[in-house]
NUTI-218077 format. One record per residue (C-alpha): y, x, z. Coordinates in steps of 0.1 Angstrom, whole numbers, plus 2048, in hexadecimal, padded with zeros to 3 digits. Layout:
NUTI-218077
{yy: Y; xx: X; zz: Z} .
...
END
This chain:
NUTI-218077
{yy: 800; xx: 800; zz: 800} .
{yy: 822; xx: 80F; zz: 7F6} .
{yy: 83E; xx: 812; zz: 80F} .
{yy: 858; xx: 7F8; zz: 80A} .
{yy: 840; xx: 7DB; zz: 804} .
{yy: 83E; xx: 7C4; zz: 822} .
{yy: 81A; xx: 7C1; zz: 82F} .
{yy: 80C; xx: 7A8; zz: 848} .
{yy: 802; xx: 7B7; zz: 86A} .
{yy: 7F1; xx: 798; zz: 878} .
{yy: 7DF; xx: 7A9; zz: 895} .
{yy: 800; xx: 7B8; zz: 8A1} .
{yy: 812; xx: 797; zz: 89D} .
{yy: 7F8; xx: 784; zz: 8B0} .
{yy: 7F9; xx: 79B; zz: 8CE} .
{yy: 81F; xx: 79B; zz: 8CD} .
{yy: 820; xx: 775; zz: 8CE} .
{yy: 809; xx: 775; zz: 8EC} .
{yy: 81D; xx: 78F; zz: 8FE} .
{yy: 83D; xx: 77C; zz: 8F6} .
{yy: 82F; xx: 75D; zz: 906} .
{yy: 823; xx: 76F; zz: 925} .
{yy: 844; xx: 782; zz: 929} .
{yy: 857; xx: 762; zz: 922} .
{yy: 845; xx: 751; zz: 93F} .
{yy: 84B; xx: 76E; zz: 956} .
{yy: 870; xx: 770; zz: 94C} .
{yy: 873; xx: 74B; zz: 953} .
{yy: 865; xx: 74F; zz: 976} .
{yy: 87C; xx: 76D; zz: 97D} .
{yy: 89A; xx: 75A; zz: 971} .
{yy: 891; xx: 73B; zz: 986} .
{yy: 88F; xx: 750; zz: 9A5} .
{yy: 8B0; xx: 761; zz: 99D} .
{yy: 8C1; xx: 73F; zz: 997} .
{yy: 8B6; xx: 733; zz: 9B9} .
{yy: 8C9; xx: 750; zz: 9C8} .
{yy: 8E9; xx: 746; zz: 9B6} .
{yy: 8EB; xx: 722; zz: 9C2} .
{yy: 906; xx: 726; zz: 9DD} .
{yy: 919; xx: 744; zz: 9CE} .
{yy: 934; xx: 731; zz: 9BC} .
{yy: 93A; xx: 71B; zz: 9DA} .
{yy: 93D; xx: 738; zz: 9F2} .
{yy: 954; xx: 74B; zz: 9DA} .
{yy: 96B; xx: 72C; zz: 9DA} .
{yy: 969; xx: 729; zz: A00} .
{yy: 971; xx: 74E; zz: A05} .
{yy: 951; xx: 755; zz: A18} .
{yy: 945; xx: 76C; zz: 9FC} .
{yy: 95A; xx: 783; zz: 9E5} .
{yy: 954; xx: 795; zz: 9C5} .
{yy: 95D; xx: 7BA; zz: 9CB} .
{yy: 967; xx: 7BD; zz: 9A7} .
{yy: 980; xx: 7A1; zz: 9A9} .
{yy: 9A3; xx: 7A9; zz: 99E} .
{yy: 9B1; xx: 79E; zz: 9C0} .
{yy: 995; xx: 7AB; zz: 9D6} .
{yy: 9AD; xx: 7B7; zz: 9F1} .
{yy: 9BB; xx: 794; zz: 9F9} .
{yy: 998; xx: 785; zz: 9F7} .
{yy: 98B; xx: 79F; zz: A0E} .
{yy: 9A5; xx: 797; zz: A28} .
{yy: 99C; xx: 772; zz: A26} .
{yy: 977; xx: 779; zz: A2A} .
{yy: 97B; xx: 790; zz: A48} .
{yy: 993; xx: 778; zz: A58} .
{yy: 980; xx: 758; zz: A50} .
{yy: 95E; xx: 765; zz: A5A} .
{yy: 96C; xx: 778; zz: A78} .
{yy: 95D; xx: 799; zz: A70} .
{yy: 97D; xx: 7A8; zz: A7E} .
{yy: 996; xx: 798; zz: A96} .
{yy: 9B2; xx: 7B1; zz: A94} .
{yy: 9CA; xx: 7A7; zz: A77} .
{yy: 9D5; xx: 7CC; zz: A74} .
{yy: 9B1; xx: 7D6; zz: A6C} .
{yy: 9AC; xx: 7B9; zz: A54} .
{yy: 9CC; xx: 7C1; zz: A41} .
{yy: 9C5; xx: 7E6; zz: A40} .
{yy: 9A2; xx: 7E2; zz: A32} .
{yy: 9AE; xx: 7C9; zz: A17} .
{yy: 9CB; xx: 7DF; zz: A0C} .
{yy: 9B5; xx: 7FF; zz: A0B} .
{yy: 99B; xx: 7EE; zz: 9F5} .
{yy: 9B6; xx: 7E2; zz: 9DD} .
{yy: 9C5; xx: 805; zz: 9DC} .
{yy: 9A3; xx: 815; zz: 9D6} .
{yy: 99B; xx: 7FC; zz: 9BA} .
{yy: 9BB; xx: 806; zz: 9A8} .
{yy: 9B4; xx: 82B; zz: 9AC} .
{yy: 98F; xx: 82A; zz: 9A0} .
{yy: 993; xx: 80E; zz: 986} .
{yy: 96E; xx: 80C; zz: 97E} .
{yy: 95A; xx: 7EE; zz: 98B} .
{yy: 942; xx: 7F1; zz: 9A8} .
{yy: 91E; xx: 7F2; zz: 99D} .
{yy: 910; xx: 7E9; zz: 9BF} .
{yy: 91F; xx: 7DD; zz: 9E0} .
{yy: 914; xx: 7FE; zz: 9F1} .
{yy: 930; xx: 810; zz: 9DF} .
{yy: 949; xx: 7FF; zz: 9F6} .
{yy: 93E; xx: 813; zz: A14} .
{yy: 93A; xx: 834; zz: A02} .
{yy: 952; xx: 851; zz: 9FD} .
{yy: 965; xx: 841; zz: 9E0} .
{yy: 973; xx: 826; zz: 9F7} .
{yy: 976; xx: 83B; zz: A17} .
{yy: 998; xx: 83E; zz: A26} .
{yy: 9AB; xx: 85B; zz: A35} .
{yy: 9A4; xx: 85D; zz: A5B} .
{yy: 9C8; xx: 865; zz: A65} .
{yy: 9D6; xx: 848; zz: A50} .
{yy: 9BC; xx: 831; zz: A5E} .
{yy: 9C5; xx: 83B; zz: A82} .
{yy: 9EA; xx: 836; zz: A7B} .
{yy: 9E8; xx: 815; zz: A68} .
{yy: 9C7; xx: 806; zz: A73} .
{yy: 9C1; xx: 7ED; zz: A8F} .
{yy: 9AD; xx: 7F1; zz: AAF} .
{yy: 98B; xx: 7F2; zz: A9F} .
{yy: 994; xx: 80B; zz: A85} .
{yy: 9A5; xx: 821; zz: A9E} .
{yy: 986; xx: 822; zz: AB4} .
{yy: 971; xx: 82B; zz: A95} .
{yy: 988; xx: 848; zz: A8C} .
{yy: 986; xx: 855; zz: AB0} .
{yy: 960; xx: 852; zz: AAF} .
{yy: 95F; xx: 864; zz: A8E} .
{yy: 975; xx: 87F; zz: A9D} .
{yy: 95E; xx: 884; zz: ABA} .
{yy: 941; xx: 889; zz: AA1} .
{yy: 956; xx: 8A4; zz: A90} .
{yy: 95B; xx: 8B6; zz: AB1} .
{yy: 977; xx: 8A4; zz: AC3} .
{yy: 96B; xx: 8A0; zz: AE7} .
{yy: 979; xx: 886; zz: AFF} .
{yy: 990; xx: 8A0; zz: B0E} .
{yy: 9A0; xx: 8A4; zz: AEC} .
{yy: 9AA; xx: 87F; zz: AE8} .
{yy: 9CD; xx: 886; zz: AF5} .
{yy: 9CF; xx: 8A4; zz: ADE} .
{yy: 9C4; xx: 88D; zz: AC1} .
{yy: 9E0; xx: 874; zz: AC8} .
{yy: 9F9; xx: 891; zz: ACD} .
{yy: 9EF; xx: 8A0; zz: AAB} .
{yy: 9F7; xx: 880; zz: A9A} .
{yy: A19; xx: 879; zz: AA9} .
{yy: A24; xx: 89A; zz: AB9} .
{yy: A10; xx: 8B9; zz: AB0} .
{yy: A06; xx: 8CF; zz: ACD} .
{yy: A1C; xx: 8EE; zz: ACF} .
{yy: A04; xx: 90C; zz: ACD} .
{yy: A04; xx: 92F; zz: ABF} .
{yy: 9EC; xx: 93F; zz: AA5} .
{yy: 9E2; xx: 95A; zz: ABE} .
{yy: 9D8; xx: 94F; zz: AE1} .
{yy: 9CF; xx: 966; zz: AFE} .
{yy: 9B6; xx: 953; zz: B15} .
{yy: 9B9; xx: 96F; zz: B2F} .
{yy: 995; xx: 971; zz: B3B} .
{yy: 988; xx: 990; zz: B2A} .
{yy: 98A; xx: 9A8; zz: B0C} .
{yy: 978; xx: 995; zz: AF1} .
{yy: 988; xx: 986; zz: AD1} .
{yy: 97E; xx: 96A; zz: AB9} .
{yy: 994; xx: 967; zz: A9B} .
{yy: 991; xx: 953; zz: A7B} .
{yy: 9A1; xx: 945; zz: A5C} .
{yy: 9A2; xx: 922; zz: A4D} .
{yy: 9A5; xx: 91B; zz: A28} .
{yy: 99E; xx: 900; zz: A0F} .
{yy: 97F; xx: 903; zz: 9F8} .
{yy: 997; xx: 911; zz: 9DE} .
{yy: 9A1; xx: 92D; zz: 9F5} .
{yy: 9C4; xx: 921; zz: 9FF} .
{yy: 9CE; xx: 929; zz: A23} .
{yy: 9D2; xx: 90B; zz: A39} .
{yy: 9EE; xx: 90F; zz: A53} .
{yy: 9F6; xx: 8FB; zz: A73} .
{yy: 9D3; xx: 8F1; zz: A7B} .
{yy: 9CA; xx: 8ED; zz: A9F} .
{yy: 9AC; xx: 902; zz: AA9} .
{yy: 998; xx: 8FC; zz: AC9} .
{yy: 982; xx: 915; zz: ADB} .
{yy: 96C; xx: 90B; zz: AF7} .
{yy: 958; xx: 91F; zz: B10} .
{yy: 934; xx: 916; zz: B0D} .
{yy: 924; xx: 915; zz: B2F} .
{yy: 8FE; xx: 912; zz: B32} .
{yy: 8F4; xx: 8F2; zz: B43} .
{yy: 8DF; xx: 904; zz: B5D} .
{yy: 8FC; xx: 91A; zz: B68} .
{yy: 916; xx: 8FE; zz: B6B} .
{yy: 926; xx: 8FA; zz: B8C} .
{yy: 91A; xx: 8D9; zz: B9B} .
{yy: 939; xx: 8C7; zz: BA7} .
{yy: 925; xx: 8AE; zz: BBC} .
{yy: 919; xx: 8CB; zz: BD2} .
{yy: 93D; xx: 8D2; zz: BDD} .
{yy: 953; xx: 8BE; zz: BF5} .
{yy: 96C; xx: 8B7; zz: BD9} .
{yy: 95D; xx: 8AC; zz: BB8} .
{yy: 97E; xx: 8A4; zz: BA8} .
{yy: 986; xx: 8BE; zz: B8D} .
{yy: 9A7; xx: 8CF; zz: B8B} .
{yy: 9B3; xx: 8D3; zz: B67} .
{yy: 9CE; xx: 8EC; zz: B5D} .
{yy: 9DC; xx: 8E9; zz: B3A} .
{yy: 9F6; xx: 902; zz: B31} .
{yy: A00; xx: 914; zz: B11} .
{yy: 9E4; xx: 905; zz: AFE} .
{yy: 9C9; xx: 90F; zz: B17} .
{yy: 9B6; xx: 8F5; zz: B2C} .
{yy: 9A4; xx: 902; zz: B4B} .
{yy: 98E; xx: 8EC; zz: B61} .
{yy: 987; xx: 8F5; zz: B85} .
{yy: 970; xx: 8E6; zz: BA0} .
{yy: 972; xx: 8EE; zz: BC4} .
{yy: 954; xx: 8FE; zz: BD4} .
{yy: 947; xx: 8F7; zz: BF7} .
{yy: 961; xx: 90F; zz: C05} .
{yy: 97D; xx: 8FD; zz: BF2} .
{yy: 982; xx: 91A; zz: BDB} .
{yy: 98A; xx: 911; zz: BB6} .
{yy: 96E; xx: 91A; zz: B9E} .
{yy: 975; xx: 91D; zz: B79} .
{yy: 95E; xx: 905; zz: B68} .
{yy: 96A; xx: 904; zz: B43} .
{yy: 984; xx: 911; zz: B2C} .
{yy: 992; xx: 901; zz: B0D} .
{yy: 9AE; xx: 912; zz: AF9} .
{yy: 9C1; xx: 907; zz: ADB} .
{yy: 9D2; xx: 91C; zz: ABF} .
{yy: 9E3; xx: 912; zz: A9F} .
{yy: 9DE; xx: 924; zz: A7E} .
{yy: 9FB; xx: 938; zz: A6F} .
{yy: A08; xx: 936; zz: A4B} .
{yy: 9EA; xx: 94C; zz: A40} .
{yy: 9D1; xx: 935; zz: A51} .
{yy: 9C8; xx: 94E; zz: A6C} .
{yy: 9C2; xx: 948; zz: A91} .
{yy: 9B6; xx: 95E; zz: AAD} .
{yy: 9AA; xx: 95A; zz: AD1} .
{yy: 9AC; xx: 97A; zz: AE6} .
{yy: 9A5; xx: 981; zz: B0A} .
{yy: 983; xx: 971; zz: B09} .
{yy: 969; xx: 979; zz: B23} .
{yy: 94C; xx: 98D; zz: B13} .
{yy: 928; xx: 983; zz: B15} .
{yy: 931; xx: 95E; zz: B15} .
{yy: 92C; xx: 943; zz: AFC} .
{yy: 949; xx: 933; zz: AE8} .
{yy: 94C; xx: 917; zz: ACF} .
{yy: 969; xx: 915; zz: AB6} .
{yy: 973; xx: 8F7; zz: AA2} .
{yy: 993; xx: 8EE; zz: A8E} .
{yy: 9A1; xx: 8CC; zz: A97} .
{yy: 9B9; xx: 8BB; zz: A7F} .
{yy: 9BB; xx: 895; zz: A7C} .
{yy: 9B4; xx: 88B; zz: A58} .
{yy: 99F; xx: 8AA; zz: A51} .
{yy: 97D; xx: 8B9; zz: A5A} .
{yy: 970; xx: 8DD; zz: A5A} .
{yy: 94B; xx: 8DB; zz: A5E} .
{yy: 937; xx: 8E2; zz: A7E} .
{yy: 945; xx: 8F7; zz: A9A} .
{yy: 93E; xx: 91C; zz: A98} .
{yy: 93D; xx: 937; zz: AB3} .
{yy: 924; xx: 94C; zz: AC6} .
{yy: 90C; xx: 948; zz: AE3} .
{yy: 915; xx: 96A; zz: AF0} .
{yy: 935; xx: 97B; zz: AE7} .
{yy: 92D; xx: 9A1; zz: AE6} .
{yy: 948; xx: 9AB; zz: ACE} .
{yy: 965; xx: 99E; zz: AB9} .
{yy: 95B; xx: 980; zz: AA4} .
{yy: 96A; xx: 975; zz: A83} .
{yy: 966; xx: 951; zz: A76} .
{yy: 96F; xx: 93D; zz: A57} .
{yy: 974; xx: 918; zz: A53} .
{yy: 97A; xx: 902; zz: A34} .
{yy: 991; xx: 8E4; zz: A35} .
{yy: 986; xx: 8C2; zz: A26} .
{yy: 995; xx: 8A0; zz: A28} .
{yy: 987; xx: 88B; zz: A44} .
{yy: 980; xx: 867; zz: A38} .
{yy: 971; xx: 84A; zz: A4A} .
{yy: 95F; xx: 82C; zz: A3B} .
{yy: 971; xx: 80B; zz: A3A} .
{yy: 954; xx: 7FA; zz: A4C} .
{yy: 93E; xx: 807; zz: A67} .
{yy: 918; xx: 807; zz: A60} .
{yy: 914; xx: 7E9; zz: A77} .
{yy: 930; xx: 7D4; zz: A67} .
{yy: 925; xx: 7DC; zz: A43} .
{yy: 901; xx: 7D3; zz: A4C} .
{yy: 90E; xx: 7B1; zz: A59} .
{yy: 921; xx: 7AB; zz: A39} .
{yy: 903; xx: 7B4; zz: A24} .
{yy: 8EC; xx: 79D; zz: A39} .
{yy: 904; xx: 780; zz: A34} .
{yy: 906; xx: 788; zz: A0F} .
{yy: 92C; xx: 788; zz: A10} .
{yy: 930; xx: 7A0; zz: 9F3} .
{yy: 926; xx: 79F; zz: 9CE} .
{yy: 92F; xx: 7B6; zz: 9B2} .
{yy: 927; xx: 79F; zz: 994} .
{yy: 927; xx: 779; zz: 990} .
{yy: 909; xx: 763; zz: 988} .
{yy: 919; xx: 75B; zz: 966} .
{yy: 91A; xx: 781; zz: 95E} .
{yy: 8F5; xx: 785; zz: 96A} .
{yy: 8EA; xx: 767; zz: 955} .
{yy: 8FC; xx: 775; zz: 936} .
{yy: 8EA; xx: 796; zz: 939} .
{yy: 8C8; xx: 785; zz: 940} .
{yy: 8CC; xx: 772; zz: 91F} .
{yy: 8D7; xx: 792; zz: 90C} .
{yy: 8BA; xx: 7A6; zz: 91A} .
{yy: 8A0; xx: 78B; zz: 911} .
{yy: 8AD; xx: 784; zz: 8EE} .
{yy: 8B3; xx: 7A9; zz: 8E5} .
{yy: 891; xx: 7B3; zz: 8F3} .
{yy: 87E; xx: 79A; zz: 8DD} .
{yy: 894; xx: 79F; zz: 8BF} .
{yy: 88F; xx: 7C5; zz: 8C1} .
{yy: 869; xx: 7C3; zz: 8C0} .
{yy: 868; xx: 7A9; zz: 8A5} .
{yy: 87E; xx: 7C0; zz: 890} .
{yy: 867; xx: 7DE; zz: 897} .
{yy: 849; xx: 7C8; zz: 88C} .
{yy: 85A; xx: 7C0; zz: 86B} .
{yy: 865; xx: 7E4; zz: 867} .
{yy: 842; xx: 7F1; zz: 86C} .
{yy: 834; xx: 7D7; zz: 854} .
{yy: 84B; xx: 7E5; zz: 83A} .
{yy: 84B; xx: 80A; zz: 841} .
{yy: 829; xx: 812; zz: 850} .
{yy: 811; xx: 7F4; zz: 84A} .
{yy: 7F3; xx: 80A; zz: 853} .
{yy: 800; xx: 814; zz: 876} .
{yy: 7ED; xx: 80B; zz: 895} .
{yy: 7F2; xx: 7E6; zz: 89C} .
{yy: 7EC; xx: 7E9; zz: 8C2} .
{yy: 807; xx: 803; zz: 8C9} .
{yy: 826; xx: 7EC; zz: 8C6} .
{yy: 817; xx: 7CF; zz: 8DB} .
{yy: 80E; xx: 7E8; zz: 8F7} .
{yy: 831; xx: 7F7; zz: 8F6} .
{yy: 840; xx: 7D4; zz: 8F7} .
{yy: 82B; xx: 7C9; zz: 914} .
{yy: 832; xx: 7E8; zz: 929} .
{yy: 858; xx: 7E7; zz: 921} .
{yy: 85A; xx: 7C2; zz: 929} .
{yy: 848; xx: 7C6; zz: 94A} .
{yy: 85F; xx: 7E2; zz: 954} .
{yy: 87E; xx: 7CE; zz: 94C} .
{yy: 871; xx: 7B0; zz: 95F} .
{yy: 868; xx: 7C5; zz: 97D} .
{yy: 88C; xx: 7D4; zz: 97E} .
{yy: 89B; xx: 7B1; zz: 97B} .
{yy: 885; xx: 7A3; zz: 998} .
{yy: 886; xx: 7BE; zz: 9B2} .
{yy: 8AC; xx: 7C0; zz: 9B7} .
{yy: 8C8; xx: 7A8; zz: 9BE} .
{yy: 8DC; xx: 7A8; zz: 99E} .
{yy: 8FB; xx: 79B; zz: 9AF} .
{yy: 8FD; xx: 7B8; zz: 9C8} .
{yy: 8E7; xx: 7D5; zz: 9BE} .
{yy: 8E8; xx: 7EC; zz: 9A0} .
{yy: 8DF; xx: 7D8; zz: 982} .
{yy: 8C2; xx: 7EE; zz: 978} .
{yy: 8B4; xx: 7D5; zz: 95F} .
{yy: 8D4; xx: 7D7; zz: 94B} .
{yy: 8D6; xx: 7FD; zz: 94F} .
{yy: 8B2; xx: 801; zz: 943} .
{yy: 8BA; xx: 7E9; zz: 926} .
{yy: 8D3; xx: 802; zz: 919} .
{yy: 8B8; xx: 81D; zz: 919} .
{yy: 8A1; xx: 804; zz: 908} .
{yy: 8BB; xx: 800; zz: 8EC} .
{yy: 8BE; xx: 826; zz: 8E8} .
{yy: 898; xx: 829; zz: 8E6} .
{yy: 896; xx: 80D; zz: 8CD} .
{yy: 8B1; xx: 81E; zz: 8B7} .
{yy: 89D; xx: 83E; zz: 8BA} .
{yy: 87D; xx: 82D; zz: 8AE} .
{yy: 88F; xx: 81E; zz: 890} .
{yy: 89E; xx: 83F; zz: 886} .
{yy: 87D; xx: 851; zz: 889} .
{yy: 86C; xx: 837; zz: 872} .
{yy: 884; xx: 841; zz: 856} .
{yy: 87E; xx: 866; zz: 85A} .
{yy: 862; xx: 877; zz: 847} .
{yy: 853; xx: 88E; zz: 862} .
{yy: 83B; xx: 89D; zz: 849} .
{yy: 858; xx: 8B1; zz: 83B} .
{yy: 859; xx: 8C4; zz: 85C} .
{yy: 834; xx: 8CC; zz: 85D} .
END
């Protein structure tokens, strides 16, 4: 049979008709399940108890949702979250592909701005985040001071307890010096050597804070003050350098830069200072998520967010179904014309496996809220289909 003459491939056609019927039934069942999940979406969108994160006025609708469903009670928190989402949408421009993007880095907000402009809940979250970065409870006043009235400290501080030195430099990842960063050094005292205040007559600590050095004393049984801990602060100079001198040798120290709005990685130091130590830190912006893990989990559980409407999902379901069937019918006709002697079981097998893959992806995820993997895979299906068509018009014998 010459190429170009259309030849019947009945076996292939029969199997494709059977597969079309089976896949059609499965597609109908998947579609019925999905439609049952869409029943109250339009009503909730109208009531404001559900919002589309890709809506053009998502900020105002977010405020209404948080206020109406009482996820937050502080109006300052509600307004801040709504405004930040609106601002981030304008910056990024692209539509969200799944609701999880809302609580990822793209929509995170600067910690210092959150602390300044957020309400009670957001302020507490920033403080908790600061503590995770190294701010201890004793630094809470320093944190507040750093925002409104920076602590006056020098780049080179003499602690006055020995002859050791710990110095360092703070830069950006690009190598630029970072000046005016508060740096804290703490004396690390092993737990088994701590003075037990309860053993003394006076268990109230005496704290001395002078020239950026905090010393904590407890009175022993004789009433004599015993130095329990030392915390000192320095501030980097124009070249990003800092230095702590006068440190007692053979003691442990922990060093960490503290700057609201930025983070510098984990603390560094030594368990036993035997010589001068040099450290290097890198500055990065400190962001916090708009929602805590608990709050975001509640919003997900209540299905308060979607990223695409039922109408959009239904449109793509129809496109995928029609294009899938049309593509394999076209390939059947093309094979009948170009390669009538080709294996008649190959195309039905490919059709069945591809159809089951698409149906699986459409059924295992929530198309309103998760990544629309069925649609994404459909794009690759079209690319593969185009590749098959092109290969059918290339005479590979020329290359062998």
